[in-house]
C-alpha positions as CSV (number, residue, x, y, z in Angstrom):
1,C,102.4,51.0,132.4
2,P,99.7,50.9,135.0
3,P,96.5,52.9,134.4
4,H,96.2,56.5,135.4
5,L,94.3,57.3,138.5
6,K,91.2,59.4,138.0
7,F,90.8,62.3,140.3
8,E,87.7,64.5,140.9
9,S,86.9,67.3,143.4
10,R,84.0,69.1,141.7
11,F,81.5,68.3,144.5
12,E,80.4,70.0,147.7
13,C,83.4,70.9,149.9
14,G,85.8,69.3,147.4
15,N,89.3,70.7,147.0
16,L,91.9,69.6,144.4
17,Q,93.0,71.8,141.5
18,Q,95.5,69.6,139.7
19,A,96.9,66.0,139.7
20,K,100.0,65.4,137.7
21,R,101.5,61.9,137.3
22,I,105.3,62.0,137.8
23,G,106.0,58.3,138.2
24,R,104.4,54.9,137.7
25,Y,102.5,55.2,141.0
26,E,103.4,58.8,142.1
27,Y,101.4,62.0,141.7
28,D,102.0,65.7,142.5
29,L,98.8,67.3,143.7
30,V,98.0,71.0,143.8
31,L,95.2,72.3,146.0
32,S,92.9,75.2,145.1
33,N,93.6,78.4,147.0
34,D,90.7,79.9,148.8
35,L,88.7,81.8,146.2
36,Y,90.3,85.1,145.1
37,T,93.4,84.5,147.3
38,K,96.9,83.2,146.8
39,R,96.8,81.5,150.2
40,H,95.0,79.3,152.7
41,T,95.7,75.9,151.1
42,Q,95.3,73.2,153.7
43,W,91.9,71.6,153.3
44,Y,91.9,68.8,150.7
45,Y,89.0,66.5,149.8
46,F,88.9,64.6,146.5
47,R,87.8,61.4,144.9
48,V,90.1,58.7,143.4
49,E,89.2,56.0,141.0
50,N,90.8,53.5,138.6
51,M,93.3,52.3,141.1
52,V,95.3,49.1,141.1
53,P,94.7,47.3,144.5
54,G,97.6,46.4,146.7
55,V,100.2,48.6,145.1
56,T,101.7,51.6,146.9
57,Y,100.8,55.0,145.6
58,K,102.7,58.1,146.5
59,F,101.0,61.5,146.7
60,N,102.8,64.9,147.1
61,I,100.6,67.9,147.9
62,I,103.0,70.5,146.9
63,N,101.4,73.9,147.6
64,L,100.8,74.0,151.3
65,L,101.8,77.2,153.2
66,K,102.1,76.5,156.9
67,R,105.7,76.1,158.1
68,D,104.8,73.3,160.4
69,S,102.0,70.7,160.6
70,L,100.7,67.9,162.8
71,Y,101.6,65.7,159.9
72,N,105.1,65.9,161.3
73,Y,103.9,64.6,164.6
74,G,102.0,61.4,163.7
75,M,98.9,62.7,161.9
76,K,97.7,60.7,158.9
77,P,95.4,61.5,156.1
78,L,91.8,60.1,156.0
79,L,90.7,57.5,153.5
80,Y,87.1,56.5,152.7
81,S,86.6,53.4,150.5
82,S,83.1,53.0,149.1
83,K,83.5,49.2,148.9
84,V,84.7,48.9,152.5
85,A,81.9,51.1,153.7
86,E,79.4,48.9,151.8
87,D,80.8,45.6,153.0
88,S,81.6,46.5,156.6
89,S,79.9,49.9,157.5
90,I,83.4,51.3,158.2
91,G,83.6,54.8,156.8
92,W,86.5,57.2,157.1
93,Q,89.8,55.7,158.4
94,R,93.2,57.2,159.1
95,S,95.5,55.7,156.5
96,G,98.9,56.1,154.8
97,H,102.5,55.7,155.8
98,H,105.8,57.4,155.2
99,V,104.1,60.7,156.0
100,N,106.3,63.8,155.7
101,Y,105.8,67.5,155.7
102,T,108.8,69.5,154.3
103,R,109.6,72.6,152.3
104,T,108.9,72.3,148.6
105,V,112.1,72.4,146.5
106,N,112.8,72.8,142.8
107,N,109.2,73.2,141.9
108,K,108.4,74.6,138.5
109,N,104.6,74.1,138.5
110,V,103.0,77.1,136.7
111,L,100.1,77.1,139.2
112,L,102.4,78.1,142.1
113,S,103.5,81.7,142.8
114,R,107.1,82.5,142.5
115,D,107.1,84.8,145.5
116,L,105.7,82.3,148.1
117,I,107.4,79.6,150.1
118,Y,105.5,76.3,149.8
119,F,105.6,73.1,151.8
120,T,104.8,69.6,150.6
121,L,102.8,66.9,152.3
122,T,104.0,63.5,151.1
123,F,102.3,60.2,152.0
124,Q,102.1,56.7,150.6
125,V,98.8,54.7,150.6
126,E,97.4,51.4,149.3
127,F,93.8,51.2,148.1
128,P,92.1,48.0,149.1
129,H,89.9,47.1,146.1
130,A,89.8,47.3,142.4
131,G,86.9,49.1,140.8
132,D,86.5,51.1,144.0
133,T,85.6,54.8,144.6
134,C,87.8,56.2,147.3
135,Y,88.1,59.7,148.9
136,L,91.0,61.3,150.7
137,A,90.5,64.2,153.1
138,H,92.4,66.4,155.6
139,C,89.6,65.9,158.3
140,Y,86.3,64.2,158.5
141,P,84.1,66.1,156.0
142,Y,80.9,67.9,157.3
143,S,79.1,69.8,154.5
144,Y,76.4,72.4,154.4
145,S,74.1,69.7,153.1
146,D,75.0,67.5,156.1
147,L,74.0,70.4,158.4
148,E,70.7,70.9,156.6
149,R,69.8,67.2,156.9
150,Y,70.8,67.2,160.5
151,L,68.8,70.3,161.5
152,M,65.8,68.9,159.6
153,S,66.0,65.7,161.7
154,L,65.8,67.8,164.9
155,V,62.8,69.8,163.9
156,D,61.0,66.8,162.3
157,N,61.4,64.7,165.5
158,P,58.4,65.3,167.8
159,L,60.6,64.8,170.8
160,T,63.4,67.2,170.0
161,S,61.2,69.8,168.3
162,Q,59.5,70.6,171.6
163,H,62.6,72.4,172.7
164,V,64.5,73.2,169.5
165,R,63.5,76.0,167.2
166,R,65.3,76.5,163.9
167,E,65.2,79.9,162.1
168,V,67.1,81.5,159.2
169,L,69.3,84.1,160.8
170,C,70.1,85.6,157.4
171,K,71.0,84.8,153.9
172,T,74.7,84.6,152.9
173,K,76.2,86.6,150.0
174,A,75.6,83.5,147.8
175,G,72.0,83.1,149.0
176,N,72.5,80.2,151.3
177,N,70.8,80.0,154.7
178,C,72.7,80.8,157.9
179,Y,70.7,79.1,160.6
180,V,70.2,80.0,164.3
181,L,68.8,77.6,166.8
182,T,67.0,78.4,170.0
183,I,67.1,75.6,172.5
184,T,65.3,75.8,175.9
185,S,62.6,74.0,177.8
186,S,59.3,73.9,175.9
187,Q,57.6,76.1,178.5
188,G,59.9,78.9,177.7
189,M,60.2,78.3,174.0
190,N,57.8,81.0,173.0
191,L,58.5,83.5,175.8
192,E,62.2,82.9,176.3
193,T,61.6,84.0,179.9
194,V,64.0,86.7,181.1
195,D,64.8,84.9,184.3
196,K,66.8,82.3,182.3
197,L,70.5,82.7,181.7
198,G,71.8,82.9,178.2
199,V,74.5,80.8,176.4
200,V,75.6,81.6,172.8
201,I,77.6,79.1,170.7
202,S,78.8,79.4,167.1
203,A,81.0,77.3,164.8
204,R,82.5,76.9,161.4
205,V,83.6,80.4,160.7
206,H,86.6,78.8,159.0
207,P,85.2,76.3,156.5
208,G,88.1,73.8,156.6
209,E,87.7,73.2,160.3
210,T,85.2,70.4,160.0
211,N,86.1,69.1,163.5
212,A,84.2,72.2,164.8
213,S,81.0,70.9,163.2
214,W,81.5,67.5,164.8
215,M,81.8,69.1,168.2
216,M,78.7,71.2,167.4
217,K,76.8,68.0,166.4
218,G,77.8,66.3,169.7
219,L,76.6,69.4,171.6
220,L,73.3,69.6,169.8
221,D,72.7,65.8,170.1
222,Y,73.1,66.0,173.8
223,L,71.4,69.3,174.4
224,S,68.3,68.2,172.5
225,S,68.2,64.7,174.2
226,N,66.1,63.5,177.2
227,D,69.2,63.1,179.4
228,K,68.7,64.5,182.8
229,V,71.6,67.0,182.6
230,A,70.2,68.2,179.2
231,E,66.8,68.7,180.7
232,S,68.3,70.7,183.6
233,L,70.2,72.9,181.1
234,R,67.1,73.6,179.1
235,Q,65.3,74.6,182.3
236,K,68.0,76.9,183.4
237,F,69.2,78.4,180.1
238,V,68.2,79.7,176.7
239,F,70.7,78.7,174.1
240,K,71.3,80.6,170.9
241,I,73.4,78.5,168.5
242,V,74.8,79.4,165.1
243,P,76.1,76.1,163.8
244,M,77.7,77.3,160.5
245,L,78.8,80.9,160.2
246,N,80.4,80.5,156.7
247,P,78.2,78.2,154.6
248,D,79.5,79.7,151.3
249,G,83.1,78.9,152.1
250,V,82.2,75.4,153.3
251,I,80.3,74.6,150.0
252,V,83.2,75.7,147.7
253,G,85.9,73.9,149.7
254,N,87.7,76.9,151.1
255,Y,89.9,76.5,154.1
256,R,89.8,79.9,155.8
257,T,87.8,82.6,154.0
258,N,84.4,83.5,152.5
259,L,83.6,84.1,148.9
260,A,85.1,87.6,149.1
261,A,88.5,86.3,150.3
262,R,87.9,87.6,153.8
263,D,88.5,85.8,157.1
264,L,85.2,86.3,158.8
265,N,86.8,85.9,162.2
266,R,88.6,89.2,161.6
267,T,85.5,91.3,160.9
268,Y,83.6,91.3,164.2
269,K,84.8,94.6,165.5
270,D,82.9,96.6,162.9
271,P,81.1,94.2,160.5
272,K,79.3,95.6,157.4
273,K,75.9,94.2,157.1
274,E,76.1,94.0,153.3
275,S,79.6,92.5,153.2
276,F,79.5,90.1,156.1
277,P,75.9,89.4,156.8
278,T,76.4,86.3,158.9
279,V,78.8,88.1,161.3
280,W,76.6,91.2,161.4
281,Y,73.4,89.3,162.2
282,T,75.2,87.1,164.7
283,K,76.6,90.1,166.6
284,N,73.3,91.9,166.4
285,M,71.4,88.8,167.6
286,L,73.7,88.6,170.6
287,E,73.3,92.3,171.5
288,S,69.5,91.9,171.4
289,F,69.6,88.7,173.3
290,K,71.7,90.3,176.1
291,K,69.0,92.8,176.8
292,N,66.8,90.0,178.2
293,H,69.3,87.4,179.4
294,E,72.6,87.5,181.3
295,V,74.9,85.7,178.9
296,I,77.3,83.7,181.0
297,I,79.2,82.1,178.2
298,Y,79.9,82.7,174.5
299,C,82.0,80.0,172.7
300,D,83.1,79.8,169.1
301,L,84.1,76.3,168.0
302,H,87.3,75.9,165.9
303,G,89.9,73.4,164.6
304,H,93.6,73.8,165.2
305,S,96.3,72.6,162.7
306,R,99.5,72.7,164.8
307,K,98.7,71.7,168.3
308,P,97.4,68.4,169.8
309,N,94.4,68.0,172.2
310,V,91.4,70.1,172.7
311,F,91.8,73.5,174.5
312,M,90.3,76.9,174.9
313,Y,91.4,80.5,174.3
314,G,89.9,83.0,176.6
315,C,90.3,86.7,177.4
316,T,92.0,88.3,180.4
317,A,92.2,92.0,181.3
318,D,95.3,94.1,181.7
319,P,97.2,92.7,184.8
320,K,97.2,96.2,186.3
321,V,93.4,96.3,186.6
322,Y,92.1,92.8,187.0
323,S,91.4,91.2,190.4
324,S,92.4,87.7,191.5
325,A,88.7,86.7,191.5
326,S,88.3,87.6,187.9
327,F,91.6,86.0,187.0
328,L,90.3,82.7,188.5
329,E,86.8,83.0,187.0
330,E,88.2,83.5,183.5
331,R,90.0,80.2,183.8
332,L,87.5,78.1,185.8
333,F,85.4,76.8,182.9
334,P,88.5,75.6,180.9
335,W,89.9,74.0,184.0
336,M,86.7,72.1,184.6
337,M,86.7,71.0,181.0
338,S,90.2,69.5,181.6
339,Q,88.8,67.6,184.6
340,K,85.8,66.3,182.6
341,A,87.9,65.1,179.6
342,P,91.4,64.4,181.0
343,D,92.2,62.2,178.0
344,K,91.4,64.9,175.4
345,F,91.3,68.4,176.9
346,S,94.6,70.2,177.9
347,F,94.3,73.1,180.4
348,Q,98.0,73.6,179.8
349,G,97.2,74.4,176.1
350,C,94.8,77.1,177.0
351,K,95.7,80.8,176.6
352,F,94.0,83.9,177.9
353,M,96.1,86.8,176.7
354,V,94.5,89.1,174.0
355,R,97.0,89.8,171.2
356,K,96.4,92.8,169.0
357,C,96.0,90.7,165.9
358,K,93.0,89.0,167.6
359,E,91.1,92.2,168.4
360,S,88.5,91.7,165.7
361,T,87.8,88.0,166.4
362,A,84.5,86.9,167.8
363,R,86.0,85.9,171.1
364,V,87.7,89.2,171.8
365,V,84.8,91.4,170.5
366,M,82.2,89.6,172.6
367,W,84.4,90.1,175.6
368,Q,85.5,93.7,174.9
369,Q,82.4,95.3,173.3
370,L,79.6,93.1,174.7
371,G,81.1,92.6,178.2
372,I,80.9,88.7,178.3
373,M,83.6,87.7,180.7
374,N,83.5,84.0,179.6
375,S,84.1,84.5,175.9
376,F,86.1,81.6,174.5
377,T,87.1,79.7,171.4
378,M,87.2,75.9,171.9
379,E,89.9,74.5,169.6
380,A,90.0,70.9,168.6
381,T,93.2,69.4,167.1
382,F,93.0,67.8,163.6
383,C,95.1,65.0,165.0
384,G,94.7,63.6,168.6
385,S,95.9,64.0,172.1
386,N,99.5,63.6,173.5
387,F,98.7,62.5,177.0
388,G,96.6,60.1,179.0
389,D,95.3,56.9,177.4
390,M,96.0,58.3,173.9
391,E,99.7,59.0,174.5
392,G,100.6,56.2,172.2
393,G,99.2,58.3,169.3
394,R,95.6,57.4,168.7
395,H,93.9,59.9,166.4
396,F,90.6,61.6,167.4
397,N,87.6,60.3,165.4
398,T,84.2,61.9,165.0
399,R,83.0,60.3,168.3
400,D,85.8,62.0,170.2
401,F,84.8,65.4,168.7
402,E,81.1,64.8,169.5
403,D,82.1,63.8,173.0
404,M,83.7,67.2,173.5
405,G,80.4,68.8,172.6
406,R,78.7,66.7,175.2
407,H,81.3,67.5,177.8
408,F,80.9,71.2,177.2
409,C,77.2,70.8,178.2
410,E,78.0,68.7,181.3
411,V,80.6,71.2,182.5
412,L,78.2,74.1,181.8
413,L,75.7,72.8,184.3
414,E,78.4,72.1,186.9
415,Y,79.9,75.5,186.3
416,S,76.6,77.3,186.7
417,E,75.8,75.4,189.9
418,A,79.2,76.2,191.3
419,K,78.6,79.9,190.6
420,S,75.2,79.8,192.2
421,A,76.6,78.2,195.3
422,N,79.3,80.9,195.6
423,R,76.7,83.6,195.4
């Protein structure tokens, strides 16, 4: 009998509750629910050792809850081999075959609730080397520690630190730092001159949506660079950026919620300072910021588990009261994004209606309560695009997500110039 695989997930962002061998090379896997919930199983990230190279292993993640998944449309898991990374500098790679996502049947695992309908992700994979340490994940990991190291690199660099200021917006319930960045030209860094327009961007309210952090990284890389467009943006705007709204959930490997089992993106309407400090302080910061700056865009970065491409959700008023001008303006920025990134961004995938179940989200509250017309979420698929050069099925990688952050900045300048010309 071949040796047992050794599994481990007790590290930052890790998620795997149980691995049970059910065949020579087959394992049933159970993910941890978000803390203090019975739900929100989707993010997985765990280590595997003691493998036999070249043989085919079969994994069944048996306690997923979404009825459909991009795994049914070509998406593959991510595999990281420490030996491959050491030998060739190749990190995370899409891997696996015979990928299926179907309803879980005849399951008697005691860790699963009797009153829930579960779904199973099945895939087969070969590990390349003996004595290797490998990791499997739902999306490219981006941890709280990754963010801290990255922000430190920005403020320690004498070139970027001229126009990037890092502050602790607040402490989370677990005592972690929720950071806010101010980015503008160095002349306005201290005064944040009131003649400048404002832009507010946030990300990672949902811990398992790591692609949001990669878009944020691309945006920050570009915005802090010496590129001419970035310099123009810093001259024209003051940026307030909250790169990780839910550090606690990120650290413990949650998919959707914070440590109190709450989806923070359903608390913006009336957040309690003691219960949801990162939301309360973000909303309060934006309210104060608006007193000195016209905020022309708020955007919250997300990942999406059931649609391809990158797209935006906006807000539109009741058809009985809105004008054709406002109707067009609400859609202009997303349309310009589709022109800038035609191989990744889908304008057809964008939606602008405000459903009742979304009334406490950041996007809707910033539009409804704070009066920001261009209040968006930008959603990036966990998979790839289904049109253009990628129609054959290439998955997005971290560079693709980072490129979307850069494109957001490029479009922002073009959009603001178009608005100025129309005035």
